[in-house]
N, C-alpha and C positions, 0 to 999 in steps of 0.2 A: 357724785362725780359722774360726768357725762362725757363720752368721747363721740366723735362723729366724723363724717366725710360728706362733702357736698360740692356743688358747683354753681356757677352763675354765668348766664349769657346775657350780654347787653348789645343792642343794635340801634344805631342811629338811622332813622328814616326821615331825611330832610331835617325839619326842626323838631321832630318827635323822637323820643327815646323809649324803647321797649326793653324791659329787664325781666328775666325769669330766673328763679333760683329753686334748687332742691337740695335737701340734705337728709342723710340717714343718721340717726343718733342712737347711741347705746348707753344705757345707764349702768355703769359698772357696780355701783353700790346701791342696790334697792333693798331697803329694809322694810318689812311689814311693820306698821306702827302698832304698838300695843300699850294700853294704858291700864294701870292698876289703881283702883279707887276704893275709898271707904266713905260711908255716911258719917257725918259728925254726930257723936253721941252714942251710937249703937250700931251693931251689925258688923259682919265680917267684911273682908276685902273681896272685891270682884274684879275680873279682868275683862276689858273690852278690846277685841281685835279689830284693827283697822283694815283698810283695803290693801290688797297685795298689788303694789304698783307695777305697771308694765315696764319691761326693760327696753323694748324697741320703740322708736318714734320716727316719724317722717315729717320734715318741715318743708312745705311747698308754698310758693308765692310768686308774685309778679308785681311790677309797677309800670306805669306808663305816664307820660307827660311831656311838656316842653323840654328841650335839651338843657335849659338852664335851671329847671326846677321840676323834679318828679312829683306829680300831684296825686295820682290815684294808686292806692296800695291794695293788694289782696294777699293775705298771708293766712295759712292754715297749718294745723299740726294734728297728726294722727298718732294715736298710741295703740300698740297691739302687743 
């Protein structure tokens, strides 16, 4: 489950539209993945610990294009 807050700014410049957005996201339920496995036929069980996921993320991006159809997209996401 992720909650977040962000904003978007859009501006018309003649027939060109520029749009920029930014959001901060927080993962409320981040569980470290853990897998318990066994080999078929022999051997005991063993555990593999996964990556501890980041709780904070930033989503940044922008678009530009003609007023009737935005054509160029740039979107990025940072986790920390």
